[in-house]
N, C-alpha and C positions, 0 to 999 in steps of 0.2 A: 713470174712463174719461176719455181724452185727446180733445179737440176735434179733429174732423178738420180737414186741412188740405188744400185742393187748390190745384193749381198756379196762379198768379197768370198774368195777360197778359203781364206784363214777364218773367217767369222762362221762359213758353213762346216770347216772343221772342228771350231771351237763347239757348235751347237751340236754335231756328230758325238763328240766326246762328251758331251753332258746330256745324252738320251734325247738330243733335237730341242732342248730347252735354254734358252738364254735370258738374262736378265736386262732391265733397263740401262743399267749401270755399264754392262758389257757393250749393249748396242750403242750406246753413247760414245765407246772409244773407238768404235768403227765408223764414226761419222754420223751415226742416224739420230737426227733430232727427232722431237716428240711428233712433230707433224709428220715426217716421212714414215715413222713408227705407224701412225694412225692411216696413212694412205694405203700401207701395205696390208693392214688389217682391214679395212673396209674393202679393199679389192679382194679380200679372202686368200690374200697370199699366206698370210700369217694368220695368228690366233693370238687373242689376249686371254692366257689361262686366269690370271687374276692380276691386279694392279701392279707393273712392273716385272711381269714375267711373260714370256712369249715363247709357244713352240713355233719352231720355222718348220712351217709345212701344213698340210691338211690332216684332218683326223684326230683322234685322241692320243695325247702322248702316252708312251707306255710307262709301266711303273718305276721303270729305272730314270725315265724322264721326270716324273713325279717327285721321285726321291732327289734327284738333282735339284729341283726347283725349290724343293723345301729348303736344300743346302743355301743355295742362292739368295732366297728370301731372308734366311737366317744371318747371313752375312759373314764377314771374315770369322775365321776361327770356328764356324759352326760345323757340324757333323751330325750323322744320323746316329740313333741309339735304339735301345731295346729291341723290340721285333723287326723293325726295319733293318738294323745292324745286324741282327740275328739272321734274318733272311739272306742279306748280301754274304754273309759267312756259311751259310747253307747249315745253319743251325735249326733255322724255322723253316718249313716245308713251303708253306703258303705265303705270298706277299702280303703284308698286312695292309688293310683298308685305312689306317690311320697311320701315318707316317711320324714317328717323333723324331724331331729336330732339337738338339741339345744347343743351346747359345752360351755365350761367355756370361758369368755372373754380372747381373746389372743390365741386361739387355733383354728388355721385355719384349716380347711380340706376341698379339693375341692371337690365337687359333682361328686358323681360316680354312676353309676347304677339307681336304684331307690331311692336312698338318699341325701337329699338335707341338708347340714350341716350349721348350722348358729351360730354364737358366741351371746351369751346372754350378755347384760349390766347388769354389778352389780348391785342389788338391783332392777331390773325391775320387778321382780316375786319373788315368795315364794321360798325360798332355799329347802323346802320339795319336793321331788319327790316319792310320794307314787306309789304302785303296782308294777306288773311284768310283762311285763317289766316298768321299770321307766318311769315316767311321769308327767307333770306337774299338778298342783292341779287342780281340778274341776272348782273352781272359776278362776284360771289364765286360764285354756282352754277354758271356756266361753268367755271371755274377749279378748282373743288372736281371737276366731274364729269370734266373732262380730267385730272385728277391720278389718276382711276380707270382710265383708258382706254388705249387703244393710240395709236401716232400717226395710224392711219386713223380711229378713231373720233373723235379729237380735232379733226380737220379737220371731219367734220361737225357737231360740238357748236359749234364756232365759226362756221361759214357760217350753220347754223340760227339762231343767236342774233342774227346780224345781220340775215339776212333777214327775220325775223319783225319787226323794228323795234323791238323792245324795247330795244336797246341798240346800240353801235357799236363799232368795232374800238379807236377811240381812248379809249375810257371803259375796255375790256377790258383794255388796254394801261396804262393809269394803275394799275387795280387791281393787274394782275400786277407793276408795279413797286414797288408799295406791300407787297407779300409779302416776307416772309425766306424763307420754304420752298414752293418749288413745283416740283411733278414736271414734267419736260418743258419747263423754263423757255426754253430755247434755242429748241427746236422751236417752242414758243407765239409768243414772239417773231418768229420768221421767219413763222410762220403769219399772224398778225396783220398783219404788214407786206405780205403777199400779198394781203390782204381791203383794205386800205388801197389798194394799187395797182390795185384794181378786180376782183379775182377774186370771183365772185359763186358760185360752186359747188365742193363738194368736188374735182371733176374739174378744174377750172380751177385751183385753188390746187396741185393735183398737177402740173398741167403748167407752170404758171409755177416752180414749186420744183424738180422734177425733170428737165424737160425743157429749157426754155428757159434758166433761170439756170445748171443745173448744166453745161450743155454750150456756155455762152457764145452762145447764139443772139440776135440783135437783140431788141430789145423790141417784143411786138406791142400795138397798141390793142386794149383789153378794151371789150366790148360796143359795137362800132362800127356805126353806122346803114348799113343799104344804101345804093345809090345812089338807090333809089326811095324811101327814108325810111319804109318800111313794116315793116321788119324788122331784128332786130338781129344782128350775127355776134360769135360767141364770142371771136374773136380775129382781127385783121387786119393783117398786113404791107403796110402800104400802099404803101410804095416799091416793094415787089416782087410787087404785085397777087396776093397769096396770101392765102387765107382758110383758117383752121383752125377746124373746128367740132367740139366734144365733146359727144358723146351717147351715152347707153347705150339708148336706146329700141330697141324691135325692132317696134313696131307698124306695120303695112302702111299706114294712113294717113299716119301720123308719116315714113315712109320716102317717100313720095310727095311730101310738101311740102318735104322736105329735097331731093330731087330736082328740083322745080320753081325752088328757091332756088339749087342748083348750076348749073343750066343757065343761067338769068338771069345768075349771076355769070360764066360763062363766056362769054358773049355779050358781057359787058361788059368782057372782058378779064382777069379775075380767075380764077385755078384753086383749088379747094376741096380741102382734105385733110380726112378725117374719122376721128377715133379715138374708141373706147369707154372704158370703165373698164379693162377689161384690158389694152388698149393700153398707156395711161399708166401704169397703177398697176405693171403686171408686165414691162413691157418698154420702159421710158423711153428709154433710149439706142438702140434700133432707132429709135424714133419719131423722136427728135432727129436721127439720122442722116439720116432720110427728109426731115424738113422742111429740112435746112441742104442736102442735096442739090438740092432744088427752089428755094430761095432762091439758093444760087450759080448756078443755071440760068437764073433770072429776074433776074440782075445783084448778087447780093451779093459783095462784094469779101472778106469775112472767111471764117474757117474755125472749125468747131465744135471745142471741146475736150473731151478726154476726161476724164469723172468717174472717181471710184475704181470704180464698177460697170464702166464700159468696158471695163477691163484683164480682166474676166471675160466678156466678150461675145464670142462666136465670131465668125471671119471672116465666116462666113454672113449673121450678124446684122448685120453692118456692111459689107457688101460693096457696091460701086457704084462710080460714077466721083468718088470724092473723094479723091483719091491724095494729098493735102497734109494728111490728117486729122492732126492733130498731138496 
């Protein structure tokens, strides 16, 4: 008869650190051979999640435990990537059902269960693997997520990463420049430049790129303080006393606060134009024309320029008193 081996405090601490999951290799280091492990599994004290991976306890392991399990199955220098890393960096709200584990080049592991193992190309990402469980850096994670996203989704990913304070547009840009293969490279460069110029939301980035810059409008001041210093304006064309507020809210209390701010601005000689996501994303040319018309009326000596999409806009969309539209 073999002597009974019970989990030591160190083993339990290791499991707790790893979401309750340990590997067969780790168990061997703590003196558990295959027979003792099988005994504990048969007694339902432990579970066998998959060959070589054991949750210490009963019940289904947490998502964090599954994430750790993927790293343990991947072996040394493995780490989480894509949506799994994004969730841990709080860039992806919901834990992904499929957990992507990046393994060193040359180490092929077939997908199993909830884990998708992918070999990394040497030099494709930073070698740093911060966090617990280990994962790709924030900057690499952002670029990986953007590579799987549409242009609209990429805008949200970039702004979320910068706004949460985990990274900066400059750090992401340096990471981007260090990569050889990046989907949406040109777009990402433009979006990161937008963030560097002060755009703080996906809607602001859309306005800057598709309305202001695409149509040759003057450059607005981003996040300008109101005259009483109690609030911030999304965009201010100070020379022309014109405010642009970008807001998708429909809550009545929010609309009442907006009305108060607009009224105070009007009393101070400033006019406010307010646009939502649908306006800026779906009809930026019409928005640009409206803003340009007001700026001209308030003293702007310039004229907007047509973008490629303006050619497809109807005369009704671009109607008004801008006879010099070029």
